[in-house]
N, C-alpha and C positions, 0 to 999 in steps of 0.2 A: 752751711751758711757761715761766712766769716764775720769778723767784728765790724768791718766797714758796712756790710749789708745790714747787720743788726742795727747799727746806729742810724742808717738811712731809714729803716722801717720805723724805728722809734721816733725819729724827728718828724716823719710824715704823720705818725699817729698823733703826736702832740699838736701839730698844725691843724690836722683835720678835726681834732676834738675842740678847737677854739670856739666855734659857734655853739656847741653843746655846753661848753663852760658858761657862756653868757646866759643861755637859757636856764641852766640849772641854778646858777647863782640868783638870777631874777626870781625864779619860782621859790627858792629858799627864803629870800627876803619877804616875799608875799606870804608864804605859809608861816614864817616866824611871827608875822604880825597878826596871824589868826584868820587869814582868808585863803581858801583853796581856789586857785585859778585853774580850773580844769580845761580852760579854753586853749591851753598851750599849743596843742597840735594845730588848730585852725589859725591861731595867732601867728605862729612861726611861718606857716605856709602863705598866708595872705601878706604878711610883712615882707617875705622874700620876694613875692611878685611885685608889690608896690615899690619896694626899694630898688629892684632892678629896673622897673618901668620908669621911675622918676630919674634915676641915674642915666638911663639911656636917652630919655627925652631932653634932659637938661645938660647932660655931659658932666654933671657934678656928682662925685661920689659922696660928698658931704650931704648934699640935699637928699640923695638916695637913702643914706643912713638915718637922717632926721625924719624923713617920711615914714620909714619902717618903724622907728621908735614911736612916732605919733600913732600908727596903727596899733602897736602893742599897748600904748597908754589908753587908747580908745576902748579896746576890748576889755582891758583891765578895769577901766572906769565903769563899764556896763556891769561887769561882775560885782564890783564893789557897791554900786548903786542898788543892784537887785538884791544882794545879800545883806548889806548893812542898813540901807534905808527902807527897802521894801520888805526885808526879812524873808526873802525867798530862799529856796534851796540853792546852795552854792554849787552843787554837783549836777543834779539832773535838770532842773528848770533853767539854769543859766549857763554854767560852764560847758556842759556837754553839747547843748544846742549851739553855742558859739563856736565850739570846735568843729562841728559839722558845717556851720554857716561859713566860717572862714575858709575851709577847704574847698567848698563849692564855689565861693566867690572868687577865689584865686584862679580856679580853672576857667570860670566864665569871663572875668575881666582880663585875665592874662593871656587870652588866646592870641591877640596880635603880637605878643612878644615871645612866642614859643620858638625855641631853638634859633635865636638870632644873636649875633655877637654884641657885646656891650662892654662897658668899662669894668675893670677889675682893680682890686687893691694891689698896688705895686709892692714888690719885695723890698725890704729895707734892712739888710744885715747890719749889725752894730759893729763898727770898727773896733779892732783889738779883741773884743770879747768873742767875736766869731771865730777867732783863731785859737781859742782855748781848747786844749785837747778834750774830747768827749763832750763837754758841756757846750762848747761853741756850736758844733753842728746840731746838737739837740735843741738848744734854747735860744740862740742868738742869730739865727740866719733866716728869720721869718719876716713878718711885716708888722705894721702898727697894731693890727688887731690882736696878734699873738702877744705882743708886749702889754697891750691894754688888758688882756685876760689875766696875765700875771698880777698886775696891779689890782685888778678887780678881786681876785681871790684873796690876796693879802690884805687889801683894804677892808673887805667885807668881814674877814675874820677879826681884824683889829677892832672894827666898829662894834661887832657883836660882843666881844669879850673884854675889851679894854676901855670902853667909853660908857658914860652914864646913859646917853641916848640909846646905845645898843642894848644896855641892860633893860631899859624901859620897853624897847621893841620886843625883846624876848618875853618880858613880863606880860605884854599885851596878848601874846599868843598863848602863854601857859597859864597865867593868872590875871585875866583882864580886870576882875573886881579889885584885886590888890593894886594894879596900876592905876585904876580910877581913883582909889582911895588916896593915892599919892599925888593926885592932882593932874594926872594925864588925861587929855581928851582922847579917849581910846578910839572913838569913831573917826575923828578927824585924822589922826595919825595912821589908822588902818587904811584910810583912803590914800594918804600920801605914799605909804610904803607899797600899797598895791599898784599905784600908778608907776612908781619907780621900778618895781619888779616887772610890770607889763612892758615898760619901755625897753628893759633889757631883753625880754623875749622878742620884741620887735627887732632889736639890734642883732639878735641871733639869726633871725630870718634873713636880714640883709647880709650878714656874714656868710650865709650859705650861698646866696645868689650872686654876690659880688666878690667872693673870695674862694671859699672851699669848693663849691659846685657852681662855678661861674656860669651865669646864664639862667634861663627860666624854661621849665617844661611842666606839664601837668603833674600834679602830686610830687613836686620837686623835692620836698623835704618830708615826704610821708613817713610816719613812724617816729620821727625824732622828738616830737612833742611828748608822746607817751613815754618814750625812753627817758626823757628829762624828768618827768614826774616820778618815774620809778627810781631813778638815781637819787633824787632828793630824799625819798623815803629811805633808800638803802644807806645814804650818807648820814642819816640821823639829823638832818637839818644843820649840819656842821659844814661850813664852806670848804674846809680842807678835805674832808672825807667826800663831800659831793664832787669836788674837782677831781679827786682820785678816781671816782666812779666814771666821770666823763672821759678821763684819759684811758681808763681800762677799756671803755667801749671803742675809743679811737685805736687802741692797740689791736683789739679783736678785728676791727675793720681792715687794718693794715695787713695783718697776717692772712686774713681771708683773701685780700687782693693778691698777695704773693702765692697763696695756694691755688688761686684761680689760674695763674699763668704757668704753674708747674705741674698741676694735676689735671691734665686736659680731659681725662676720661670721665670726670664728674661734671654734670651740667652746671653752667655758670650761675643759674638761679639758686643753686644750693649755697654757693659762696656769698651771694647777695643777701640771703636771708640769715645765714649762719651767725653773724655778729649779734643780731637781735635775739636769736634763740639762746645763744651762749650767755648773753647779758642777763636774760631772764633767769636762766639756770643759776648764774652766780648770785643774783638777788635772792632767789629762793634759798640757796644753800647757806647764805651768810645772814639771813634774817631769822628771827625767832630763836628757837633753842637748838637748831641744827648744829651750830658750831660747838655747843656744849657737849653734845653726844660725841663729836669728833675728838674731844679732849680727854675722854674717859681712859684711854689707853696710855696717857702721858703720866709720868711720875708726879705725885701730888704737889711737890714744891714748884715744879715748872708749870703745872696746870694752874696753881693759884696765882703765879706771876703773870701768866697770859691773861687770866680772867681780870686781874686788877688793872692791867694795861688797857684792855678793851673798855672796861668801865670808866677808866680815867679819860679815855679818848671821847667816849660818848656821854660822859657824866653831865655835861652842860648842854647837850644837844637833844633833849627830849622832844616829844611831839609838840608841834606848834599849835595844834588845834585840839 
């Protein structure tokens, strides 16, 4: 594999990870506020179907994305109402049921739109920047969704750690009593951030059906909602680390696609499932104390430096709930 092929694989990985970035950042915002939206799998799937259907029927990509965002906000609103107002279980009674409902509704309502052509997001390379060696092909030859994902990652990180509202958002998830004592209407703002996070999950669904995996088919985005939830935990609710997790999954998918065309003796189903299995393995090995065991053979000074760097990265990204 030469350098040009590697750049092509990485650029594809970054582009294909864009919908997952939207989903992961949306779930990060929700969980930082103290709400677990376990309906991500069903939300993304139903939003993908609705976004494609609306864009197909109206001929408008904008309306398709808005409809998908509305689906995400609706499911998130149900989760918020059930958990914050009715005091129900965020996981079993609400989120998991909505995950199943959204998946089944997408198959039932989306049957007329299965495997038919529809509008897709056009490519929009950035002049001059696209010619920059290495960075140009990697970052600046995509479309508006790709560039919006960059802004979303940076903007969310800045909001979390460099603004007063971001500080209060993190306080609502980690110390809600302290946030309330400072005059924050915790319930109201949890509703707001849950709806924002749900809308981003909806946009992620539309990004799949109108860009990354253009079109619609049954279980079109199966598995991505659960991967998004896992990546958020793996990333410690830190937008930068969460985005890195999403890009890692995109890289695994890209390399699996290359292996599928070069290693023909292995069934294609193996390469389809491989990114999910490898991502779960990475999450297991990088969580808990596994990495601590791996550092035991390193010289003490280097080990302390690595431990301090890890703690500094995750120091302000503790659990949201």
